[in-house]
C-alpha positions as a LaTeX table, in Angstrom:
\begin{tabular}{lrrr}
\hline
Residue & $x$ (\AA) & $y$ (\AA) & $z$ (\AA) \\
\hline
Unk1 & $-11.79$ & 42.26 & $-39.58$ \\
Unk2 & $-8.78$ & 40.04 & $-38.86$ \\
Unk3 & $-5.33$ & 41.44 & $-38.55$ \\
Unk4 & $-1.95$ & 39.74 & $-38.76$ \\
Unk5 & $-1.29$ & 40.58 & $-35.20$ \\
Unk6 & $-4.46$ & 39.22 & $-33.89$ \\
Unk7 & $-4.10$ & 35.92 & $-35.91$ \\
Unk8 & $-0.45$ & 35.64 & $-34.51$ \\
Unk9 & $-1.88$ & 36.21 & $-31.09$ \\
Unk10 & $-4.66$ & 33.60 & $-31.57$ \\
Unk11 & $-2.08$ & 31.07 & $-32.46$ \\
Unk12 & 0.26 & 31.93 & $-29.61$ \\
Unk13 & $-2.62$ & 31.60 & $-27.26$ \\
Unk14 & $-3.28$ & 28.05 & $-28.44$ \\
Unk15 & 0.22 & 27.18 & $-28.00$ \\
Unk16 & 0.31 & 28.43 & $-24.63$ \\
Unk17 & $-2.81$ & 26.62 & $-23.65$ \\
Unk18 & $-1.47$ & 23.30 & $-25.14$ \\
Unk19 & 1.83 & 23.86 & $-23.00$ \\
Unk20 & $-0.38$ & 24.42 & $-19.96$ \\
Unk21 & $-2.14$ & 21.18 & $-20.45$ \\
Unk22 & 1.06 & 19.45 & $-20.87$ \\
Unk23 & 2.40 & 20.84 & $-17.89$ \\
Unk24 & $-0.72$ & 19.88 & $-15.66$ \\
Unk25 & $-0.61$ & 16.51 & $-17.26$ \\
Unk26 & 2.84 & 15.81 & $-16.39$ \\
Unk27 & 2.51 & 17.12 & $-12.88$ \\
Unk28 & $-0.54$ & 14.88 & $-12.20$ \\
Unk29 & 0.97 & 11.81 & $-14.00$ \\
Unk30 & 4.36 & 12.49 & $-11.89$ \\
Unk31 & 2.54 & 12.60 & $-8.69$ \\
Unk32 & 0.19 & 9.76 & $-9.27$ \\
Unk33 & 3.07 & 7.52 & $-10.21$ \\
Unk34 & 4.90 & 8.37 & $-7.14$ \\
Unk35 & 1.87 & 7.90 & $-5.06$ \\
Unk36 & 1.18 & 4.46 & $-6.50$ \\
Unk37 & 4.79 & 3.60 & $-6.21$ \\
Unk38 & 5.17 & 4.78 & $-2.47$ \\
Unk39 & 2.04 & 2.91 & $-1.81$ \\
Unk40 & 3.17 & $-0.45$ & $-3.12$ \\
Unk41 & 6.40 & 0.02 & $-1.11$ \\
Unk42 & 4.21 & 0.78 & 1.91 \\
Unk43 & 2.15 & $-2.30$ & 1.31 \\
Unk44 & 4.97 & $-4.45$ & 1.04 \\
Unk45 & 6.63 & $-3.14$ & 4.37 \\
Unk46 & 3.31 & $-4.03$ & 6.08 \\
Unk47 & 3.10 & $-7.48$ & 4.50 \\
Unk48 & 6.68 & $-8.32$ & 5.41 \\
Unk49 & 6.22 & $-6.89$ & 9.04 \\
Unk50 & 3.21 & $-9.37$ & 9.33 \\
Unk51 & 5.01 & $-12.32$ & 7.60 \\
Unk52 & 7.99 & $-11.97$ & 9.99 \\
Unk53 & 5.98 & $-12.01$ & 12.97 \\
Unk54 & 3.96 & $-15.12$ & 11.95 \\
Unk55 & 7.11 & $-16.77$ & 11.15 \\
Unk56 & 8.61 & $-15.92$ & 14.42 \\
Unk57 & 5.38 & $-17.29$ & 16.40 \\
Unk58 & 5.46 & $-20.50$ & 14.17 \\
Unk59 & 9.20 & $-21.02$ & 15.27 \\
Unk60 & 8.16 & $-20.68$ & 19.03 \\
Unk61 & 5.29 & $-22.96$ & 18.60 \\
Unk62 & 6.82 & $-25.44$ & 16.28 \\
Unk63 & 9.08 & $-27.08$ & 19.01 \\
Unk64 & 6.03 & $-27.49$ & 21.29 \\
Unk65 & 4.34 & $-29.58$ & 18.41 \\
Unk66 & 7.48 & $-31.45$ & 17.97 \\
Unk67 & 7.52 & $-32.67$ & 21.47 \\
Unk68 & 3.98 & $-33.56$ & 21.67 \\
Unk69 & 4.35 & $-37.32$ & 21.33 \\
Unk70 & 7.15 & $-37.36$ & 23.88 \\
Unk71 & 5.09 & $-35.34$ & 26.39 \\
Unk72 & 1.92 & $-37.31$ & 25.81 \\
Unk73 & 3.69 & $-40.48$ & 26.48 \\
Unk74 & 4.36 & $-38.96$ & 30.20 \\
Unk75 & 0.75 & $-38.73$ & 30.94 \\
Unk76 & $-0.50$ & $-41.28$ & 33.76 \\
Unk77 & 2.98 & $-41.92$ & 34.79 \\
Unk78 & 3.93 & $-41.45$ & 38.56 \\
Unk79 & 5.07 & $-37.68$ & 38.79 \\
Unk80 & 7.99 & $-38.68$ & 41.12 \\
Unk81 & 9.44 & $-40.76$ & 38.22 \\
Unk82 & 9.01 & $-38.08$ & 35.43 \\
Unk83 & 9.35 & $-34.70$ & 37.31 \\
Unk84 & 13.01 & $-34.39$ & 36.36 \\
Unk85 & 12.31 & $-35.26$ & 32.72 \\
Unk86 & 9.48 & $-32.85$ & 32.54 \\
Unk87 & 11.57 & $-29.97$ & 34.10 \\
Unk88 & 14.42 & $-30.78$ & 31.53 \\
Unk89 & 11.78 & $-30.54$ & 28.85 \\
Unk90 & 10.41 & $-27.20$ & 30.12 \\
Unk91 & 13.94 & $-25.84$ & 30.25 \\
Unk92 & 14.67 & $-27.04$ & 26.47 \\
Unk93 & 11.40 & $-25.33$ & 25.31 \\
Unk94 & 12.83 & $-21.78$ & 26.28 \\
Unk95 & 9.78 & $-20.02$ & 25.65 \\
Unk96 & 7.50 & $-22.28$ & 27.97 \\
Unk97 & 6.87 & $-21.00$ & 31.37 \\
Unk98 & 5.58 & $-24.60$ & 32.66 \\
Unk99 & 4.36 & $-28.07$ & 31.50 \\
Unk100 & 1.59 & $-29.65$ & 33.28 \\
Unk101 & 0.21 & $-33.19$ & 32.95 \\
Unk102 & $-3.37$ & $-33.72$ & 33.33 \\
Unk103 & $-5.26$ & $-37.16$ & 34.26 \\
Unk104 & $-9.12$ & $-37.35$ & 34.72 \\
Unk105 & $-9.24$ & $-33.66$ & 34.57 \\
Unk106 & $-6.85$ & $-32.94$ & 37.44 \\
Unk107 & $-3.33$ & $-31.49$ & 37.06 \\
Unk108 & $-1.28$ & $-34.11$ & 38.89 \\
Unk109 & 2.18 & $-32.98$ & 37.85 \\
Unk110 & 3.78 & $-29.70$ & 36.99 \\
Unk111 & 7.48 & $-28.90$ & 35.98 \\
Unk112 & 7.44 & $-26.08$ & 38.55 \\
Unk113 & 5.46 & $-27.26$ & 41.36 \\
Unk114 & 5.86 & $-30.92$ & 41.03 \\
Unk115 & 3.15 & $-33.27$ & 42.17 \\
Unk116 & 0.04 & $-31.50$ & 42.87 \\
Unk117 & $-3.70$ & $-31.98$ & 42.70 \\
Unk118 & $-5.71$ & $-29.07$ & 41.04 \\
Unk119 & $-8.79$ & $-29.08$ & 39.07 \\
Unk120 & $-7.88$ & $-27.96$ & 35.56 \\
Unk121 & $-11.41$ & $-26.63$ & 34.84 \\
Unk122 & $-11.23$ & $-24.44$ & 37.82 \\
Unk123 & $-7.99$ & $-22.93$ & 36.70 \\
Unk124 & $-8.69$ & $-22.78$ & 33.03 \\
Unk125 & $-12.65$ & $-22.90$ & 32.19 \\
Unk126 & $-12.04$ & $-23.78$ & 28.58 \\
Unk127 & $-10.00$ & $-26.86$ & 29.49 \\
Unk128 & $-9.87$ & $-29.84$ & 29.27 \\
Unk129 & $-10.93$ & $-30.33$ & 25.57 \\
Unk130 & $-11.28$ & $-33.28$ & 23.28 \\
Unk131 & $-8.99$ & $-31.63$ & 20.42 \\
Unk132 & $-5.63$ & $-29.78$ & 20.47 \\
Unk133 & $-6.39$ & $-26.11$ & 21.52 \\
Unk134 & $-4.51$ & $-22.93$ & 21.44 \\
Unk135 & $-6.02$ & $-20.15$ & 23.54 \\
Unk136 & $-5.20$ & $-17.02$ & 25.49 \\
Unk137 & $-5.73$ & $-16.87$ & 29.35 \\
Unk138 & $-4.49$ & $-15.46$ & 32.42 \\
Unk139 & $-2.05$ & $-17.29$ & 34.76 \\
Unk140 & $-3.87$ & $-18.61$ & 38.08 \\
Unk141 & $-1.02$ & $-20.55$ & 39.40 \\
Unk142 & 2.23 & $-18.85$ & 39.15 \\
Unk143 & 2.37 & $-15.36$ & 38.12 \\
Unk144 & $-1.23$ & $-14.67$ & 38.92 \\
Unk145 & $-3.26$ & $-12.31$ & 36.46 \\
Unk146 & $-0.48$ & $-12.27$ & 33.71 \\
Unk147 & $-1.48$ & $-13.06$ & 30.17 \\
Unk148 & $-0.29$ & $-16.59$ & 28.86 \\
Unk149 & $-0.65$ & $-18.55$ & 25.77 \\
Unk150 & $-1.94$ & $-22.15$ & 26.51 \\
Unk151 & $-1.34$ & $-25.02$ & 24.13 \\
Unk152 & $-3.43$ & $-28.18$ & 25.14 \\
Unk153 & $-2.81$ & $-31.68$ & 23.81 \\
Unk154 & $-5.35$ & $-34.30$ & 24.64 \\
Unk155 & $-4.10$ & $-37.70$ & 25.59 \\
Unk156 & $-7.44$ & $-39.61$ & 25.53 \\
Unk157 & $-10.67$ & $-39.34$ & 23.35 \\
Unk158 & $-12.59$ & $-38.02$ & 26.31 \\
Unk159 & $-10.19$ & $-35.01$ & 26.64 \\
Unk160 & $-9.70$ & $-35.41$ & 30.25 \\
Unk161 & $-6.12$ & $-36.56$ & 30.01 \\
Unk162 & $-3.36$ & $-34.51$ & 28.30 \\
Unk163 & $-0.69$ & $-32.11$ & 28.46 \\
Unk164 & $-1.01$ & $-28.24$ & 29.04 \\
Unk165 & 1.89 & $-26.11$ & 28.09 \\
Unk166 & 2.11 & $-22.45$ & 29.20 \\
Unk167 & 3.95 & $-19.83$ & 27.05 \\
Unk168 & 5.00 & $-16.53$ & 28.66 \\
Unk169 & 3.37 & $-14.45$ & 25.83 \\
Unk170 & 3.88 & $-11.16$ & 27.69 \\
Unk171 & 7.66 & $-11.41$ & 27.22 \\
Unk172 & 7.33 & $-12.70$ & 23.69 \\
Unk173 & 4.91 & $-9.83$ & 23.03 \\
Unk174 & 7.46 & $-7.20$ & 24.12 \\
Unk175 & 10.02 & $-8.82$ & 21.69 \\
Unk176 & 7.87 & $-9.61$ & 18.73 \\
Unk177 & 4.85 & $-7.72$ & 18.67 \\
Unk178 & 6.29 & $-4.47$ & 19.66 \\
Unk179 & 6.51 & $-2.14$ & 16.59 \\
Unk180 & 6.30 & 1.67 & 16.20 \\
Unk181 & 6.58 & 3.30 & 12.74 \\
Unk182 & 4.58 & 5.68 & 10.80 \\
Unk183 & 3.03 & 2.83 & 9.02 \\
Unk184 & 2.33 & 0.64 & 12.09 \\
Unk185 & 0.82 & 1.82 & 15.09 \\
Unk186 & 0.38 & $-1.62$ & 16.77 \\
Unk187 & 0.53 & $-5.21$ & 16.18 \\
Unk188 & $-1.90$ & $-7.63$ & 17.75 \\
Unk189 & $-1.98$ & $-11.46$ & 18.16 \\
Unk190 & $-5.28$ & $-12.90$ & 17.68 \\
Unk191 & $-6.24$ & $-16.31$ & 19.00 \\
Unk192 & $-9.79$ & $-17.24$ & 18.79 \\
Unk193 & $-11.92$ & $-14.11$ & 19.95 \\
Unk194 & $-9.12$ & $-12.78$ & 22.30 \\
Unk195 & $-6.32$ & $-10.27$ & 21.47 \\
Unk196 & $-2.94$ & $-9.63$ & 22.84 \\
Unk197 & $-1.51$ & $-6.08$ & 22.20 \\
Unk198 & 1.93 & $-5.28$ & 23.80 \\
Unk199 & 1.32 & $-2.48$ & 26.44 \\
Unk200 & $-2.33$ & $-3.35$ & 26.65 \\
Unk201 & $-2.39$ & $-6.93$ & 27.38 \\
Unk202 & $-5.40$ & $-9.39$ & 26.77 \\
Unk203 & $-8.50$ & $-7.87$ & 25.27 \\
Unk204 & $-11.53$ & $-9.31$ & 24.01 \\
Unk205 & $-13.04$ & $-9.07$ & 20.59 \\
Unk206 & $-15.59$ & $-6.45$ & 21.51 \\
Unk207 & $-12.87$ & $-3.94$ & 22.64 \\
Unk208 & $-10.23$ & $-4.80$ & 19.99 \\
Unk209 & $-9.48$ & $-1.75$ & 17.65 \\
Unk210 & $-11.04$ & $-3.38$ & 14.46 \\
Unk211 & $-11.27$ & 0.06 & 12.54 \\
Unk212 & $-7.56$ & 0.52 & 12.53 \\
Unk213 & $-6.71$ & $-3.03$ & 11.32 \\
Unk214 & $-5.01$ & $-2.48$ & 7.72 \\
Unk215 & $-3.86$ & $-6.15$ & 7.30 \\
Unk216 & $-4.27$ & $-9.58$ & 8.73 \\
Unk217 & $-2.04$ & $-12.51$ & 8.04 \\
Unk218 & $-2.93$ & $-16.19$ & 9.31 \\
Unk219 & $-0.52$ & $-18.76$ & 10.30 \\
Unk220 & $-0.85$ & $-21.74$ & 8.05 \\
Unk221 & 0.50 & $-24.20$ & 10.88 \\
Unk222 & $-1.25$ & $-22.81$ & 14.05 \\
Unk223 & $-4.67$ & $-21.24$ & 14.91 \\
Unk224 & $-3.54$ & $-17.53$ & 15.20 \\
Unk225 & $-3.49$ & $-14.44$ & 13.29 \\
Unk226 & $-1.46$ & $-11.22$ & 13.30 \\
Unk227 & $-3.19$ & $-7.91$ & 13.04 \\
Unk228 & $-1.34$ & $-4.92$ & 11.88 \\
Unk229 & $-2.97$ & $-1.65$ & 12.93 \\
Unk230 & $-2.10$ & 1.61 & 11.28 \\
Unk231 & $-3.16$ & 4.61 & 9.24 \\
Unk232 & $-2.86$ & 2.71 & 5.95 \\
Unk233 & $-0.43$ & 2.47 & 3.13 \\
Unk234 & $-2.32$ & 4.96 & 0.91 \\
Unk235 & $-2.81$ & 7.39 & 4.00 \\
Unk236 & 0.99 & 7.66 & 4.52 \\
Unk237 & 1.78 & 7.68 & 0.75 \\
Unk238 & $-0.69$ & 10.66 & 0.51 \\
Unk239 & 0.96 & 12.29 & 3.48 \\
Unk240 & 4.47 & 12.04 & 1.88 \\
Unk241 & 3.29 & 13.30 & $-1.61$ \\
Unk242 & 4.16 & 17.07 & $-0.89$ \\
Unk243 & 7.93 & 16.00 & $-0.60$ \\
Unk244 & 7.66 & 14.88 & $-4.35$ \\
Unk245 & 6.49 & 18.23 & $-5.61$ \\
Unk246 & 9.84 & 19.74 & $-6.22$ \\
Unk247 & 11.00 & 16.74 & $-8.48$ \\
Unk248 & 7.39 & 16.80 & $-10.28$ \\
Unk249 & 7.49 & 20.54 & $-10.94$ \\
Unk250 & 10.95 & 20.29 & $-12.34$ \\
Unk251 & 9.86 & 17.52 & $-14.64$ \\
Unk252 & 6.78 & 19.34 & $-15.54$ \\
Unk253 & 8.76 & 22.49 & $-16.52$ \\
Unk254 & 10.97 & 20.26 & $-18.79$ \\
Unk255 & 8.16 & 18.82 & $-20.56$ \\
Unk256 & 6.49 & 22.21 & $-20.95$ \\
Unk257 & 9.69 & 23.51 & $-22.59$ \\
Unk258 & 9.78 & 20.64 & $-24.99$ \\
Unk259 & 6.10 & 21.08 & $-25.83$ \\
Unk260 & 6.75 & 24.87 & $-26.53$ \\
Unk261 & 9.55 & 24.01 & $-28.88$ \\
Unk262 & 7.69 & 21.29 & $-30.35$ \\
Unk263 & 4.66 & 23.52 & $-31.23$ \\
Unk264 & 6.58 & 26.46 & $-32.52$ \\
Unk265 & 6.47 & 25.03 & $-36.15$ \\
Unk266 & 3.33 & 23.19 & $-35.99$ \\
Unk267 & 1.03 & 25.70 & $-34.39$ \\
Unk268 & 1.91 & 28.90 & $-36.45$ \\
Unk269 & 0.16 & 30.84 & $-38.98$ \\
Unk270 & 3.06 & 30.44 & $-41.41$ \\
Unk271 & 2.50 & 26.64 & $-41.24$ \\
Unk272 & $-1.11$ & 27.23 & $-42.19$ \\
Unk273 & 0.09 & 29.30 & $-45.17$ \\
Unk274 & 2.45 & 26.52 & $-46.18$ \\
Unk275 & $-0.22$ & 24.05 & $-46.07$ \\
Unk276 & $-2.52$ & 26.23 & $-48.17$ \\
Unk277 & 0.07 & 26.57 & $-50.72$ \\
Unk278 & 0.66 & 22.98 & $-51.00$ \\
Unk279 & $-3.20$ & 22.32 & $-51.19$ \\
Unk280 & $-3.42$ & 24.84 & $-53.83$ \\
Unk281 & $-5.98$ & 27.03 & $-51.91$ \\
Unk282 & $-4.77$ & 30.28 & $-53.21$ \\
Unk283 & $-6.31$ & 32.04 & $-56.13$ \\
Unk284 & $-4.69$ & 34.66 & $-58.56$ \\
Unk285 & $-6.92$ & 37.28 & $-59.95$ \\
Unk286 & $-5.73$ & 39.80 & $-62.78$ \\
Unk287 & $-7.28$ & 43.23 & $-62.37$ \\
Unk288 & $-6.71$ & 45.75 & $-65.26$ \\
Unk289 & $-5.78$ & 49.34 & $-64.51$ \\
Unk290 & $-7.29$ & 51.91 & $-66.62$ \\
Unk291 & $-6.17$ & 55.37 & $-67.21$ \\
Unk292 & $-8.95$ & 57.75 & $-66.28$ \\
Unk293 & $-8.07$ & 60.26 & $-68.88$ \\
Unk294 & $-7.32$ & 58.47 & $-72.01$ \\
Unk295 & $-9.32$ & 55.21 & $-71.05$ \\
Unk296 & $-6.68$ & 52.99 & $-72.22$ \\
Unk297 & $-5.34$ & 50.03 & $-70.01$ \\
Unk298 & $-2.10$ & 51.11 & $-68.33$ \\
Unk299 & $-1.25$ & 48.04 & $-66.44$ \\
Unk300 & $-2.36$ & 45.00 & $-64.66$ \\
Unk301 & $-2.84$ & 44.43 & $-60.82$ \\
Unk302 & $-2.31$ & 40.90 & $-59.61$ \\
Unk303 & $-4.67$ & 39.96 & $-56.67$ \\
Unk304 & $-4.25$ & 37.08 & $-54.40$ \\
Unk305 & $-7.03$ & 35.24 & $-52.63$ \\
Unk306 & $-7.20$ & 32.71 & $-50.09$ \\
Unk307 & $-10.20$ & 30.42 & $-49.45$ \\
Unk308 & $-8.98$ & 28.47 & $-46.26$ \\
Unk309 & $-11.47$ & 25.40 & $-45.59$ \\
Unk310 & $-10.64$ & 25.62 & $-42.06$ \\
Unk311 & $-11.07$ & 29.48 & $-41.45$ \\
Unk312 & $-12.95$ & 30.52 & $-44.65$ \\
Unk313 & $-12.11$ & 33.55 & $-46.63$ \\
Unk314 & $-8.87$ & 35.20 & $-45.24$ \\
Unk315 & $-8.14$ & 38.86 & $-46.30$ \\
Unk316 & $-4.94$ & 39.41 & $-47.96$ \\
Unk317 & $-4.00$ & 41.96 & $-45.25$ \\
Unk318 & $-3.70$ & 39.13 & $-42.82$ \\
Unk319 & $-1.66$ & 36.55 & $-44.69$ \\
Unk320 & 0.55 & 38.61 & $-47.00$ \\
Unk321 & 2.47 & 40.56 & $-44.26$ \\
Unk322 & 3.11 & 37.06 & $-42.55$ \\
Unk323 & 3.84 & 35.36 & $-45.88$ \\
Unk324 & 6.31 & 37.91 & $-46.80$ \\
Unk325 & 8.00 & 37.96 & $-43.37$ \\
Unk326 & 8.61 & 34.38 & $-43.65$ \\
Unk327 & 9.81 & 34.50 & $-47.25$ \\
Unk328 & 6.82 & 32.44 & $-48.32$ \\
Unk329 & 6.07 & 34.97 & $-51.08$ \\
\hline
\end{tabular}
């Protein structure tokens, strides 16, 4: 048998459940929004870092490309006549370690050594080539064993004549590629199947840390790619999520309080009674009172019955005390 107290307790339990659901939903939604927002910020930071390095290397290689025609015009000219010009051009291209002119596969003039005779293929096995080529290699002439970035421009269809520019990539790597932050552990420059990582030097594709590469950006002007290595934007955003808990909890408590106040009138048995009165769910019964001695009718007892379509027959002992307490009767 239901009592008024049991009914009130049941409605209060429903209110608590609704408020708890609101609290959990608010907490989860707040943390999810903060996670997505922070992940987007991290991704933008990584993209910006890669874009800045691509732009920086483009700016380094662009002057070399701009001087291509001038340098190619010097090929086959006597080294004694052009050596000073070659040295001035190498000095004006601040990132270039040396400029070498090649004729018939032989280096015959260098901005550093002047006139010389050296087999290009022995020094650089990938050269000469018929097409312009950007490649990583090691210096075999000046600072032997140090990594360099070579730009080759052929001057003939056979590819045995041309200009070789050597860029000191080790110094540039220290200035451009060095990056340490929670989002970025390393930045590598990829040219072909070789990678340059500041602090590690040149490594081939087989030994490159492919698993940790989280972002790649290719240059639209030159054949190189910047690779960003790190734990990932989502991983860092997840690690920083506990720091958002205080704000999320405050917001969750606020929404829970609002839900508790909002359900005060809607999730109560008094509201159920008011809806029943409006829907004419209550029925009046008149029961005569008979005097046991005389057998005559001495009064009438008014009985109130409630057939609730949602809860069925409800005893007067349940709804009358609540209705009287809320001045509904």
